[in-house]
N, C-alpha and C positions, 0 to 999 in steps of 0.2 A: 903384138901380132897384127895381121892385117884384118880390117874389118870388112864386112860385106857391104851391102848397100849403103851402110851409115858411114863408111869410111871416107876419107879425102882422096881423090884420084888426080895426079898431076900429069904433065905433058910426058914424063918419062915412066909413067905407071905409078904403082903404089909408093907413097912416101913411107918412110919409116915412122913409128911412133915417137914423138920427142918427150923429153922430161919437162916439168913445169919450169917456168922461168925463175930467175933469182929473186924477182920481186915478190912472186906468189910464195916461194920458199920463206922469204923474210916475213911476210905476213903471218904465215902458219907458225913459224917460230916465235914470233912476238905474242901469239895468242897462247902458247904453252910455256912461255918465259925461258926458251932456250936461246943460244947464241947461234948466229949464222953470218956468214960473210957475204954480203949482198953482191960483192964484185965477182963472185965466182959464178961463172956461167955453166949451164948444163952442157954435156957433150952434144946432146941432141935436143932440139926444141920440142915442147909438146904440142899436141893438136890445138889446145886451147890458147897457145900463143901465136899461132899461125894467123897470116892475113886473111882477106876475105876472097880472092880469087885463086882458082886453080888453073891448071894447063890446059891446054887446047881450047882456051878461051871459054871454057864451061863456067857458068856463075854458080858458085857454092855460097849459100847463105852462112853468115857469120855464126859461130857457136854461141850456145846459151851462156849466159853469165855464171861464173862460178862463186859460191859463197866462201866464207872465211876458212873453212876446212877444205877447200879445193874441191868440193862435191858440186856438181851441176845442179842448179836450181831447176825444180820441175816446172814445165810449162803449165799454163792454165788448164789445158785438156787433161794433162797428166795428174794434176792436183784434183780434179773432178773425179777421174777414175780411182785415185788412191781413196778419197772419201766415200766412194760408193762401195769399195772393197771393204772398208772398215765397217760400214753399216751391215753389210751382208755377214761380216764376222760376228758381229754382236747379236744378230738376230738368227744366226744359223741355228742356235739350240732352241729358239723359241717355237713352240708350236702349241696349238690349243689342246686341252685335255678334256676328252669326252668319254664319259663312262655311263653306260647303261642310257645312252642318248641324251644325256644332260652334260652341258658345258660347264666346267668348274671356273668360277671366278672368285676373286678374292685373294686373301693372303694365303700362300702355300705353305710358308715356314714360319712358324710362331716362335718369336724369341723368349727365352726365360733367363734372366729377367727381361722385362720389356724395354728397359732403357738402360744402356750400358753408361753407368754413372761413376764418375771419379769426383769425390766430394773432398773438399778441404785439401786439395793438393798444394804442394810446395815446389817451387821451381828447382830444377836440379835432380829431383827424385824420379823414380820410375815406378809405374803402377801398372798392374795387369788385371784384367778381368775376362773371365770366360763366359761366354753366353752359349747357350744350348739351343739349338734350331731343331723344331720338330716338324715334321712333314705332316701337314693336316689336310693334304689334298686326297683325292679320292683314289689315287693309285701311285705308281712310282713317279718320283720326281727328283730333280737335282737342282743344285745352285752352284753358283761361282760368285766369289768375292770380287767386286770391281774396284779399281783404284779410287782412293778418296780424292776430294778436291785439292787442287794444287796448293791452296793456301793452307791446308791441313796436313799434307802428306808428310811434312817433316816432324810432325808431333806424335805420330801413331805408326805402328807397325802390326801387321795382322798375320797370324799363323794359324793355320789348319791343315788337316788332311783331307785331301780331295775325296769327297764322299762317293762319288759314283752315283748310280741310281739308288735312291732310297725309297723303300716301300712306304705306304701310308703308315704314320705312327712312328717311324723310325726317326731317331735324333742324330745329330752331328754337332760337334764343338768347334767354337771359334774363339780364339785367344786373341785379345786386342791389348796391346801394350802401349801406354801413354807416357811420354816423357815430356813434361812441360818445360817450356823455354821462356816464357813471358808471363808476368802477372796479368791475368785477365781471364774471364769465363770464356769457354769455347763450347759451342753449340753447333753439332754437325751430325751427320748420320753415316752409317756403314752401308754402302750400296751393296745389294745382292741382285744377281741375275739368275732368275729361275726358269724352268721350261714354260711356266705359266706366265711369266711376266717379270718385270724388275720390282723390287722390294728393297727396304731399307730398315735398318735398326738404328734408332735414336742413340746419339752420343752426347751426353752432357758432362762437361767438366766444370767444375766449380772451385774457385779458389776459396781460401779461408777468409771469411767475412762474418759480419753480423747482418742479420736479416730479421728486424723487428717489426711486428705488426700489432696494432691495437684494434681489437675486433669490435669494440663497442664505442660508437659515436655519440650515443644518448643513453643515459641511465635514467628511466621514468619510474620513479617510486610509488607513483599512485598516491592515494591517500593514506595517511599514517595518522592515528589517533594521537591527540596531545598526551604526552607522557610515555608514550611507547616509541619504539624505534624499529627501523627496518634496514637490513643490510644487503646490498647487491654488490656484484663483484665485476671488475674491469679485467678481462682476460687479455694479457700481453704474452705473445709467443715470439720465441727467437728460433728461427728456422736456419740460423747460421751457426758457424763453429765458435765465433768470438762471443764471448759474454759482454753484456754492457750493464752499466749502472747509471741511473738517472735520478732526477728530482720531480717532484710533484709540487707544482706551483698553483695555488688556489686564487682564482680572480675575485672580484667583488660580487658579494651576493646580491640577486636582484629579486625584489619582491613585486607584487602586482602594482603597488603604487610607484615603484621605481621604474617598471616597465612603460607606464605610461607617459613618463617623460624621457625615455631613452635609458640607455644602459651605462650612462655616465663614463666613468674612467676606465672601462673595460677596453683593452687593446688586443685582446685575443680574439681571433676569428675562428669559429668551427668551420668544419667542413661543410660542403653543400649538403651532404647527406644528413648531417647533424641539424643544419637549419631546417631541412624539410621535416625532420622528425620532431622538432619543437611544435608541440601542439598542447591541446589541453591534456592533463594528466589522466592516466587510466583510472578506473576504480569508482566512477559515478560522479554524482553531481556535488559540487562544493557548497559549503555552507557560506550563506553570504555575510560579508562584513568581517573585518579582522577581529579577532578575539585573543586576549592573552591575560595571564593571571595578574599582570600589573593592574588591572581594573578592579581586582577584588578588593572587599574591605580588609583593613589591616589585620582584624583578628583571623580571617580565613587565610591571608597570605602567611601570617605566622605558622598556621598549620601546615600550608603547603610547603613552606620551607623545610619543614622536617620530613614530610613525606616524600616530596620531590624537589630536591634543592636546586636542580638545574632548570626548573620551570619558572623561577622567579629571579633569575639573575638579571643584571642589567643588560649584558650583552654576551652572547656566545654563538658560535658557528653552528648553524644547523646541519651542515655537511661535514663529516669528519673522515680522514683517511690518512694513510702513511705519508710522510713527506720524502722519503728515500725508497727507491725501487730498484732492485737487481735481478737481472734476467740471464741466468747462464745459458750457454749454448745449447741448442736443441732442446729447451725446456719451454714449458708454459707456466706463467705465474699469474695467479688471481690476486688482485689487489682489492681488498674490501672498502667499501664506502658506506658509511653509515649515516642515515638521515632521522634526525630528532627534531620535529618541529617545535616552535615556540608559540606561533600563532596559527589561527585557522585561515591561513593565506597561502598561496601558491609561491614557492621559492625557486629561483633558477639561479645556478652557478656554472662557471666554466672553470675547469682545472686543465692544466698544461703539463704533459709528460714530457721532459726534455731530457735527452741523452747525450748533451754536450758536443753535438755536431759529429759523432761518430758515423762514418759511411755505413750505410744500410739501416741506420736507426734514426729516422726522421722525427721531429717533434710531432706530438699528436694532441689534439684538443678534444675534450670529452664534455659534453654538457649534462649537468646533473639538474634533475627537475624532481620536485615533490610537492605534495599539497598537505598542509596539516588539517586535520579534522577534529572537531570538538568531540568530547567524550560522548558516547551514546546516551548514557543515563545522566540526567541532570534535573536539579530542582527548579520547577517552574517559578518560584519566588526565591530568589537568592537571599532575600532578607525577609524573614516572617516576623512582622512586628505585631505583637499582641496588645500594644498600648498599655494603659495604666491597668494594673491588677490589684484588686483589693486583698489584703492578706486574709486568708480562710475562705475566700470565695472559690467556686469551681468555674473554670472557664475551658472552652473547647475551640479548636480551629482545625483546619485542613492543610495538609502538606501534599502538594501535587508533584509527583515524580513523573517526568517524561522520558520517552525513550525515542530517539531519533534514529536508531540503528535499524537494521534489517532482520534482527533475530531478537527473541525475548531474553530478558535478563532476570535473575534472581537479586533481590534487593534485601538488605537487613538494616532497619533503623536502629541506630546506636544512641544510647542515652548517657550523658556524663553521670559520674557516680554522685554529684551533688544533686541531680534532678531524680535519681530513681525513686526516692520516696514521696515525691510530689507530682511526678509527671509520668505519663505512660502513653505509648503508641498502640494503635489498633488497626490493622495487625502489626506485629513487629516484623514478620517475613512476608514478602509478597513477590509476585512476578509482574513484570511490566511487559506487555506485549510490543511487538514491533510497531513503530509509527503510532504509538498510543500513549495514554497515560494511566497512573494508578494514584488512587486517593487513599491517604493514610490520616486517620483521625488523631489529634494530639489533645489529651485531657491533662489539665495542669491545675492544682489547687496549692497555690503558693502558702508557705508558712512564715512565721515572724522570723525565724532564723535563716531564711533563704539568702539573704544578702551575704551573711557571714559564710555559709557554705558555698555560694558561688564564687567568692573571693578566692577560695582555695583550688578552684578550678584552673588548670594551666591555660594560658592564651585567653582566659575570659576578662571582660572588662566590667568593673563595678564601680559606680559612682555613689558613694554612701549618701551623700547630701541629697541628691536628686533621686535616689533608689533605681536609677537606669541600669540594667543588666544586659549585656551581650555576650552570648555564649556561642562559639563555633559547634556546629552539629555535623555529624558524619553519616552518610549512607554508604554502607559497604556493598560493593557491587562485584557479583562473580565475574570473573573473566575480564575485568577492567582494571588496568593497571593504577590509575588515579582514583582515589575516592571521590564521591560526590559531596561537596560541602555546601552548607547553607547556614545562615546566621539567625539565630533565635534572639529576638530583642524584646525585652518587656521592662515595664517601670512599676515597681512595688509601691503601693501606697498604703497608709494606714487609715482605716476607716473610722477613726476616733472623731468624736465631737468633744471639744472642751467646754464645760459648763463652769461659770464662774458668777458667784461662789459655789463652792462645792455642796453646801446646804444652805436652807433658808430657816431663820427663826423669826416669826412674825411677832413674837411676844404676846401681850394681852391685847385683845380687841373686843370692844363692846358688842354685844349681840344687836345686830341691825345695822352696824357700822362695817367699814371695809378698811384693810391696811394693805399696802402694796410693797414688793421688793422687786428691784430691777435685778435682772441676771443677763449675763454675756455669753453668747453661743458662738463658738468658733470652729470652722470646718478645718480639720488638720490633714485632710487628703487633697489629692490633685484632681478630684472629680467633683462635679456638682452633686450636692446632696439635698433631698428634700426631707423635711423633718414635721414631726407633729407630737403634741402633748396629749397624752390620753391613755386610757379613759380618765376624765376629770372628776373628782367629787363635786357635790353642789357647793362646798366651801371654797373652791378654788376656781380661778379663771385667769388665763393667759391672754393678754393683749399687747400689741394689736395682731391682727391676723387671725383670730379665733383660734389660737393654738396651733396654727399651721404656718410654714414657711420654707424658704429655699435659701441655700447657702452655695455660693460659687467657692472654687478652690481657695482656701486659706482666708475666706471672708468671715467677719464677725459681726452679729446683730445683736441688738438688745430687745429684750422682751420683759414685761411687767407681769409679775404673779400676784394676784390680789386674792387676799383671805378675808372671807365674810362669814364669821361664825353664826351659826344658828341656834346654838345653846351655850350656856355657860359652862362649858366643859373643856378639858385639854383636847387638843387636835394633833394628830401625828399622821403624816401619809408620805409615801414614796411617789414623787411625781416621775412618771415614765415618759422618756423622750425616744420615739422610734424614728428611723430613718429609712430612706428607700433602699439603702444597701442592706437591709435585713439586719440592722444592728439597733439594740435598745440600750438606753442609758437611764439611770436613776438619779433623781435629785431629792433628797430627804427635805421634808418641810415639817415644822413644828409650830404649834402656837396654842392659844388658849382663849375661849370665849369667856366673856364676863358680862354681869349685868351693867346697864348703863347707869351712871351716877348722875347725869344731868341730861335733861331732855331739851333740845332746841326745837324752836318752832319751825325752822327751815335749815336744810343742809347746806344750802348755798344761797348767796346774796348776790344780787346784781346791782350795781350803782348806776345811776344816770351818767350821761355824758358830762364830763367834768373839765373845764379848761385847765391849762397849765397854770399852776400856782392858786387855783381855786380850791374850793371844798364842796364835798357834798356828803350827805348822811342818810342812813337808814337805821332801823332798829329790828331786833328780834327778841323774842320772849324765851327766856330760859326757866326751866322748872326742875326742882330737885327730886330726884327718883330714890333718895335715901330714906331709911326710916329713922334718921336722926339728923340734926342740923350740922352744917359744915360750911367751910369757907371754899370759896370757888374763885380761880384766878383766869382771866382771859388775856391772851398774848398772841402775837403773830407767830406762826411756826418759824419763819425766816426773820432773821434779824435785820433791821433797816428797812422793812416793808412799810409802804406809806398808809398803814392802816392803824387806827386807834380804837380802843374800846373804853366806853364809860357807863357804868364804873368799871374799873379794871378788876378789883377784888370786891366780892360781895359775900354776904352770910345769908343762908337760906336754911330754913327749918324744914323739916320733913314735909314734902308735898308743896313747899311754898314756891311761888313763881315771881319772877320779876323781869323788867324790860331792860334791855341793854341798848344804848345807843352806839352805833358804829359810824 
């Protein structure tokens, strides 16, 4: 038809509207995949194929360029008008909601659920979710679902009944259908246009995968008493559909000594959070200096091997956990890690949770840290040495029990069966207050068969030759896993003195004369002994030392016991030897006093200085004290002595005297 002011006007009036040219038709056919003969020309040319000049010399501008569909491209002004019209269309329904003089702001329609989530989808399947929108504004409101972004429109379709105006509290349902076409997570939103403004409902589409998280970067066990254990848990969660299995690899254990020189062969690096978390372990101050039961005496180690075998092994891991970990989909798994310290030092170790490179399950490193603490109750002296004990004597000593803990403990002093008849504790049960000590008295009176009975005690050490006894002792502590051990050491010794000969026979001795016998005194104990003879009768005397003396351990001395009878009568006496160990020994002595048969003018003779090979002489007078005559013989007591008497043999009548040349 003819156009108005926008038509073309030639010299002969209005020109008929022409059809598109063959070239334009060919382009259109090529676009839709159909065939066309480009040589066929239309019966009449179209306006878009005409030239630029009209009739009557009027200048007509050339038409706008056509697109591939033959539709004229909008001019710049027309495009601006079109954009403005679209904006007016979008905001046509927008208007502020004022109720009671108050302007409503915020979310007008609250979705339930809050997120449209399609979890664990598979490509090629179709999933649908319905979301309920509730009008939470103050009055009537409505919404309109807007188109999704162009990149997402091919995956979703939205179906809902146009709600119209909904009063406050009224709901409407929208169904979203998801058809995945690619493997990959999709995060977008469903746009809504409400009277109060635009809103959106989040859409989250997650493919089937593993999503493993380790929530602990550091396990700090704090202080754990030796012999006890503490268990903490590493929580591993899998928020994905695919379950994973992994291995737990333990790195090299690091103690305080190793930390001073670096961590050695450790190649696993913890996370930055873990590194920041590595500090002093919680639970209070550490005991200074390493301590382990390998420093115990052998007898105490033997007891500890039975009570707590894992405390005296050469080497074991202080941290223990499973080596394999399996985490099913949508599950949380707690892996137990146990800390059992061997020494009172701080130990640190790294463990790595490896899941074999499964996507969504990265390897994780966890730092394990714990400090071993000594048992709170301890013996102040690990070895109580009573030194040498005399059999039959009573001895006392103190056993000091300390408590380095923060609470009081009940203790019970235990005695082996072999010592129950000879030893006792006072008291046997006591309480040790926090950061304090308690003193228990030990009384012991060893008997002669104590060595034999101690040899029957398990784990005791008995040396029969030296008499040294070492017995492990136990302090039972309530609420303490390991017992408190200490070693009782003593050396039994016999307080006997050996007297040789065991009795003395002086024979006959003239009244006024003296006869002596030598005795040997030996100390059989390992202690120094002071001894004394007495009380002595007038007829006996012990020299040298005036009947007193001292003996070192196993020392032997000689003493001379002299008998000087005062009357011509038999003599019998038990000589008492008393020691500083409150022991007494008897030495029987017998003899007989008799009248003298010969009286000498001198009891001793001193010769003048005599040269070697020379001679000197002196004389004494001898007188018979008998009532009848008798022969007398004078000779040296010791054979070969350089003394001679002249005469050697003489006859004396009763009361007769004679001089003898010496």
